[in-house]
N, C-alpha and C positions, 0 to 999 in steps of 0.2 A: 625536808632532807626524802629524796626518793629511796626506795628501795629495788633495787634488781631483784624481778621475777626468775625462778628456778629455770635453767634451762628445759627441763621436759614441760612446762607453761608453755615455754616462747614458744618451742616445735609445736605442739598441739594447737597453738593459737594460727601459727603459720598455716597447717594444714587445713585447718578450716577456714582461715579464709581463701587458701588455692583453692578449694573448694568450693566456696562462692562464687569467688570469678570464673571458673571454670562453668559454672550451671550458668552463670549469669551470660556469659557466651553463648553456650550453646538454645536457650530461651533466646535469645536474640536473633540466632543464626535460625531456627524454626521459623518466629515469628516471618522474619523477612522472606525466605524461602515460602511461607503461606501467603507473603503478601504479593510478593508479583509472579507468582502460579496459579494465581485467582482461587487460591483453599486446597493446592497440593492439585486441581485438576490439569492445569497446565504445564507441560516442561519446554515447552520450544516455542522461540518467538511466532514465529506464523500460526499458531496454535492460539496464543497470548490475542493476538489478529483480531482472528474465528470469532473469540467469544466477546471481543471488542465491536466487531462487526454485530455480533446478535444483538449488543446492547446499543447500537444507535449511537455510539461515541465519537465514532470518526467521520469526519467532515471536512472535503478539499477545499485547502483555502482557495478562493474565486480570484486566482494569480491572472495576472496576461500573460499570454503565450503573444508566440510570434511564430508565424506560418508565410508560406508563400504559394500562392502571391496576393494574398487577401493582408489588409494591414493588421497590427497588432490589436486583439479582443481577448475577452471570457468567452469562455461555454459556458461554464456553469455560474451561479449567482443566487443569493438569496432572491431576490424580487421574480424570480424565473416564475410564471402561469403552467406555460406547454407540458406536458409531461414527457420527458427526454430519456436516453439511458448513454451512457459513454460507458466502452470497454476499454479501458484505460492499460497500459503497459509502460514501461520506463524502460527507455534504452539508451544506448549512446552509438555513433556512427562507427567505432573504433572499434566497439565490443565484437572479437571473433569468436564466440559462443553462444551464451545464453539469449539475448539478442537477436540470434539469428532465428533461432528456435522461435522465439516468441511471433518473428516476423512470417514463418511458415503457418503458426498459428492462427495468425492473423488474416495469412493470404486465404484461407480456408473458409473462415468467418463474413471476408467479403463476399468470397464468390456465394455464401449460403445465402447472405442478403442481395445481393445481386440477382440471385436468382429466384426468392419470395421473398419481396419486402413487404414491411406490414404499414399500416395506416401510422406510423408513429415517428419519430425522429430519436432511430438507435444509428449512433454512431461508434466507428473507432478512433481512438487515440491515440499516438503513440510519441509520447513526452520525451524528449532528451533531459539526461543529467546531470549533462557535459555541457555546460551553458556557456564556458567559455572558446569551446572548440565550434558548437553545432548550431551556426547561425541558420538564417529558411535558404540560402543557397544549397549547406551542405549536405541539409535533410532532404532537399528537393531531390539530390543526384541519391541518394540513400534511398527514400521514396521509389525514387523507378527502377531500381534496381531490384525493388520487391513487385514490379508491377503495381502499384496501389492506383485506386482510383481515387481521388478526391471526393469525388461525389460520397464514399462510403469510409473514407478512412486518411485521416487527418497528421500531418508530422508535424510537431509544436515544439519549441524550446520558452522554456519564462523567460521572463524580458530581464531580469537581472537577477545575478546568483543568491543575493537574499531573498529573490520569489519562489526561484528553484530549492532551495533551503527547505522556506517556509511549505511549500506544498508539500516535500516529502514528507516532514516534519506533522501534518497535519494527517495524512494519512499513515504514521506508521510503519515510512518506506527508508530503509537503509541503503546507503551508499556509501561505502567507504573505499578512498583510493587506493589503488594496489602496489601504489608504488613505482610502476609500470607505465603510468601514462595511463591508466584504466582504472575499473570503478568493479568492486563484488557488492552487487544489491540484488533486490529482492528479484524474484521472476514473474511474480502472479498474476494474472489476469486481472484487476479491479472495475467492478460495478460501482455506475455514478450515478446517483441522477440527477434533475433538473438542477437539482439545488445543491449538487457538492456530495451529498450523503452515502457515504459508502455502503449499497445494500446489500452486496456480495463480493467474497474473492476466492478464485480459481485456481488450481493448479493450470500448468499447460494442457495436459491431458485433458481435462472438463472442459475444454472451448466448447462441445456441444450445451453444456448444463448453462456455463454465462453467456451464450447465444439468447437459450431459451428462455432464460429469466431476464433477459435485455428486453426479448419481445414481449413478456408478461407484462413487465413494469409501464413498458409505455401502451397496453392494450389488455388489460384484465381480463378479456373477455376472453381470451384465448384459451383460458384457463376451467370457461364453463361458466354456465348460470349461478351456479350455487356460489362459487370464488369471486366470481363477478360484484354480485350483488352485499358484499360485505362491506 
């Protein structure tokens, strides 16, 4: 036969259980915040990506890219031996805003490369995130509007939607449909080496630093004997 506990004891027990539950939730929240912000050091998504760049954990998937007039091919892969630097942005041809801004920055980098080329493979690559719409012919028309020179600047689109998603995921790039036929997406300049490793992440206005880092990647002697010898 059970004996009913007095109401004050039940109230006290209830308060203790509630307090314990609240404490557990607070601890879990702090742990989660600590984890996703890398020890409370990073409060933005791009900041977190910058930490991942420095730790060397991001590497672009070697997906097949379609370009015109060349056949489908890969630009970077694990077996690549010759040093190369790819300055990559993600665009789509129906984008009215940030894609045009990126185009302007890439035009300036193209001019700089053509004016002062380096003894190595530094290439600009604009990759469409709109796989369903942007075929090579559409990209060719878009590239012509930006006065791109294929010798320095390639426009490409992943061969399949799965390839596109895999590439974006491997670099931590976010591209979310905006419900109006477009996308909300990252606007950074990505510096990749010949194996697709993400070696730098730059804001649009940092294009001179991005280009300098690409030049240094393919020709370490540009940094001087003390650095090149390391």
